[in-house]
C-alpha positions as CSV (number, residue, x, y, z in Angstrom):
1,X,-23.9,-31.1,-15.0
2,X,-25.3,-30.7,-18.5
3,X,-27.5,-27.8,-17.4
4,X,-24.5,-26.1,-15.7
5,X,-22.2,-26.4,-18.6
6,X,-24.9,-25.2,-21.0
7,X,-25.5,-22.1,-18.9
8,X,-21.7,-21.4,-18.8
9,X,-21.4,-21.7,-22.5
10,X,-24.3,-19.2,-23.0
11,X,-22.8,-16.7,-20.7
12,X,-19.4,-16.8,-22.4
13,X,-21.1,-16.0,-25.8
14,X,-23.2,-13.2,-24.2
15,X,-20.1,-11.6,-22.7
16,X,-18.5,-10.8,-26.2
17,X,-21.8,-8.8,-26.9
18,X,-22.1,-7.2,-23.5
19,X,-19.3,-4.7,-23.1
20,X,-20.8,-3.2,-19.9
21,X,-20.2,-6.5,-18.1
22,X,-16.8,-7.1,-19.7
23,X,-15.5,-3.7,-18.4
24,X,-16.4,-4.7,-14.9
25,X,-13.7,-7.4,-14.9
26,X,-10.9,-5.1,-16.0
27,X,-11.6,-1.6,-14.6
28,X,-10.2,-1.9,-11.0
29,X,-7.2,-4.2,-11.9
30,X,-6.2,-1.5,-14.5
31,X,-6.7,1.3,-11.9
32,X,-4.5,-0.5,-9.5
33,X,-1.7,-1.0,-12.1
34,X,-1.9,2.7,-13.0
35,X,-2.0,4.1,-9.4
36,X,0.7,1.7,-8.1
37,X,3.1,2.4,-10.9
38,X,2.5,6.2,-11.1
39,X,2.1,7.2,-7.3
40,X,4.8,6.4,-4.8
41,X,4.4,8.4,-1.4
42,X,7.0,8.2,1.3
43,X,5.9,5.9,4.1
44,X,3.1,4.3,1.9
45,X,3.2,0.4,1.7
46,X,4.0,-0.6,-1.8
47,X,0.9,-2.7,-2.0
48,X,-1.4,0.0,-0.6
49,X,-3.4,0.5,-3.8
50,X,-3.4,-3.3,-4.5
51,X,-5.3,-3.9,-1.2
52,X,-7.5,-0.8,-1.5
53,X,-8.7,-1.6,-5.0
54,X,-8.9,-5.4,-4.3
55,X,-11.5,-4.7,-1.7
56,X,-13.5,-2.4,-3.9
57,X,-13.2,-4.9,-6.7
58,X,-14.6,-7.6,-4.6
59,X,-17.6,-5.5,-3.5
60,X,-18.4,-4.1,-7.0
61,X,-17.4,-6.4,-10.0
62,X,-19.0,-9.7,-9.1
63,X,-22.1,-8.1,-7.6
64,X,-22.9,-5.8,-10.5
65,X,-22.1,-8.5,-13.1
66,X,-24.2,-11.3,-11.9
67,X,-27.1,-9.0,-11.0
68,X,-27.1,-7.5,-14.6
69,X,-27.0,-11.0,-16.1
70,X,-29.7,-12.5,-14.0
71,X,-32.1,-9.5,-14.3
72,X,-31.6,-9.4,-18.1
73,X,-32.4,-13.0,-18.4
74,X,-35.5,-12.6,-16.2
75,X,-36.6,-9.6,-18.3
76,X,-36.1,-11.6,-21.5
77,X,-38.0,-14.6,-20.2
78,X,-34.9,-16.8,-20.4
79,X,-35.3,-17.6,-16.7
80,X,-38.8,-18.8,-17.4
81,X,-37.5,-21.3,-19.9
82,X,-34.9,-22.5,-17.5
83,X,-37.5,-23.0,-14.8
84,X,-39.6,-25.0,-17.4
85,X,-36.5,-27.1,-18.2
86,X,-36.4,-28.0,-14.4
87,X,-33.1,-26.3,-13.8
88,X,-32.8,-26.0,-10.0
89,X,-31.6,-23.0,-8.1
90,X,-28.2,-24.4,-7.3
91,X,-27.6,-25.5,-11.0
92,X,-28.5,-22.0,-12.2
93,X,-26.4,-20.3,-9.5
94,X,-23.4,-22.6,-10.2
95,X,-23.6,-22.1,-13.9
96,X,-23.8,-18.3,-13.9
97,X,-21.6,-17.9,-10.8
98,X,-18.9,-20.1,-12.1
99,X,-18.6,-17.9,-15.3
100,X,-18.4,-14.7,-13.3
101,X,-16.1,-16.2,-10.6
102,X,-13.6,-17.3,-13.2
103,X,-13.2,-13.9,-14.8
104,X,-13.2,-12.1,-11.4
105,X,-10.4,-14.5,-10.3
106,X,-8.4,-13.4,-13.4
107,X,-8.6,-9.9,-12.0
108,X,-7.6,-11.2,-8.6
109,X,-4.6,-12.7,-10.2
110,X,-3.5,-9.3,-11.6
111,X,-3.8,-7.8,-8.1
112,X,-1.7,-10.7,-6.7
113,X,1.1,-10.3,-9.2
114,X,1.1,-6.5,-8.7
115,X,1.4,-6.9,-5.0
116,X,4.7,-8.8,-5.4
117,X,3.8,-11.4,-2.8
118,X,5.7,-14.5,-2.0
119,X,4.2,-17.9,-3.1
120,X,2.6,-18.5,0.2
121,X,1.2,-15.0,0.7
122,X,-0.1,-15.1,-2.9
123,X,-2.0,-18.3,-2.3
124,X,-3.6,-16.8,0.9
125,X,-4.3,-13.5,-1.0
126,X,-6.1,-15.5,-3.8
127,X,-8.1,-17.5,-1.2
128,X,-9.3,-14.4,0.6
129,X,-10.3,-12.8,-2.8
130,X,-12.1,-16.1,-3.7
131,X,-14.2,-16.0,-0.6
132,X,-15.1,-12.3,-1.1
133,X,-16.0,-12.9,-4.7
134,X,-18.2,-15.8,-3.8
135,X,-20.1,-13.8,-1.2
136,X,-20.7,-10.9,-3.7
137,X,-21.9,-13.4,-6.2
138,X,-24.6,-14.6,-3.8
139,X,-25.6,-11.0,-3.0
140,X,-25.7,-10.0,-6.6
141,X,-27.7,-13.1,-7.6
142,X,-30.2,-12.3,-4.8
143,X,-30.6,-8.7,-6.2
144,X,-30.9,-9.9,-9.8
145,X,-33.5,-12.6,-9.1
146,X,-35.5,-10.2,-7.0
147,X,-35.7,-7.5,-9.5
148,X,-38.4,-7.3,-12.2
149,X,-36.2,-5.8,-14.9
150,X,-32.6,-4.9,-15.6
151,X,-33.4,-1.2,-14.9
152,X,-34.9,-2.1,-11.6
153,X,-31.9,-4.3,-10.7
154,X,-29.5,-1.4,-11.5
155,X,-31.5,0.9,-9.2
156,X,-31.0,-1.6,-6.3
157,X,-27.4,-2.6,-7.3
158,X,-26.0,0.9,-7.3
159,X,-26.7,1.7,-3.5
160,X,-25.8,-1.8,-2.5
161,X,-22.6,-1.7,-4.4
162,X,-21.6,1.7,-3.1
163,X,-22.3,0.4,0.5
164,X,-20.1,-2.7,0.2
165,X,-17.4,-1.4,-2.0
166,X,-16.8,2.0,-0.3
167,X,-17.5,1.4,3.4
168,X,-14.2,-0.4,3.9
169,X,-12.3,2.7,2.5
170,X,-14.3,5.0,4.6
171,X,-13.8,2.9,7.8
172,X,-10.1,3.6,7.5
173,X,-10.7,7.3,8.2
174,X,-13.9,7.2,10.6
175,X,-14.2,5.1,13.6
176,X,-18.0,5.3,13.7
177,X,-18.2,3.8,10.1
178,X,-15.7,1.2,11.1
179,X,-17.9,0.0,13.9
180,X,-20.8,-0.6,11.5
181,X,-18.8,-1.7,8.6
182,X,-17.2,-4.6,10.6
183,X,-20.4,-6.6,10.2
184,X,-20.0,-6.5,6.3
185,X,-18.0,-9.0,4.4
186,X,-16.0,-6.5,2.4
187,X,-14.6,-4.8,5.6
188,X,-13.6,-8.3,6.8
189,X,-11.9,-8.9,3.4
190,X,-10.0,-5.6,3.9
191,X,-8.9,-6.7,7.4
192,X,-7.9,-10.0,6.2
193,X,-5.8,-8.6,3.3
194,X,-4.3,-6.0,5.6
195,X,-3.3,-8.7,8.0
196,X,-1.7,-10.8,5.3
197,X,1.6,-12.3,6.6
198,X,1.2,-10.7,10.0
199,X,-0.3,-13.7,11.7
200,X,-3.2,-11.8,13.2
201,X,-6.4,-13.6,14.4
202,X,-9.0,-14.2,11.8
203,X,-11.7,-16.1,13.7
204,X,-14.2,-13.2,13.9
205,X,-13.8,-12.2,10.3
206,X,-14.3,-15.7,9.1
207,X,-17.6,-16.0,11.2
208,X,-18.9,-12.6,9.9
209,X,-18.1,-13.6,6.3
210,X,-19.8,-17.1,6.8
211,X,-22.9,-15.3,8.1
212,X,-23.0,-13.1,5.1
213,X,-22.7,-16.0,2.8
214,X,-25.5,-17.9,4.6
215,X,-27.8,-14.8,4.6
216,X,-27.3,-13.9,0.9
217,X,-27.5,-17.6,-0.2
218,X,-30.7,-18.1,1.7
219,X,-32.2,-14.9,0.1
220,X,-31.4,-16.1,-3.4
221,X,-32.8,-19.6,-2.8
222,X,-36.2,-18.2,-1.5
223,X,-36.5,-15.7,-4.3
224,X,-35.7,-18.4,-7.0
225,X,-38.3,-20.7,-5.5
226,X,-40.7,-17.8,-5.5
227,X,-40.1,-17.3,-9.2
228,X,-40.8,-20.9,-9.8
229,X,-44.1,-20.6,-7.8
230,X,-45.2,-17.6,-9.8
231,X,-44.5,-19.5,-13.1
232,X,-46.7,-22.5,-11.9
233,X,-49.4,-20.6,-10.3
234,X,-51.4,-19.7,-13.5
235,X,-51.4,-23.3,-14.6
236,X,-52.7,-24.5,-11.2
237,X,-55.4,-21.8,-11.3
238,X,-56.5,-22.8,-14.8
239,X,-56.8,-26.4,-14.0
């Protein structure tokens, strides 16, 4: 617990200096507020932009933020220090992930208030957003830990981010894209949000999201252990 708290405190201090990470938390909530308040088209649901930007927010903000944080720490050898301090993969992920998760959920709260949902619907909305953010955190952590530098992480993050954040929107207009996008967690998040309050079946969506979580979490764990092996390998060779 001491390791986790220390990592969280470090990330909070770094946020004040890293404006590129900070802007990710506010960009899509701000866009949703502007579009919802300024555009009212006949026949369009009042929460159309809320659900649209919420899905894009889930697929972009947590992923890019945690990938940038982890790749930067790896490039500056902070990760090596943590490995030498015997910080396990789950301690590191919980520490960094809790910080990003908290700020992302603040943005989710803005979406929830903007949507004007009832108390029950708002609770379900936030739960769906929390699951989506958690999945993106695992994916972003895997990208960050597997990249050799922050620039390399960015080159991988951009296409991954575009795939998961824009495919749900494109699937609304193209059936072929929809058939492929249904296996991504962001598309299932969109479907869950669209079915909010309609009592639609959610079993398939939950299973697909769970499979995504297991896949991304396993990749992160394997890559983190690989980093630890690389750090220990020179010492073993030398002895």
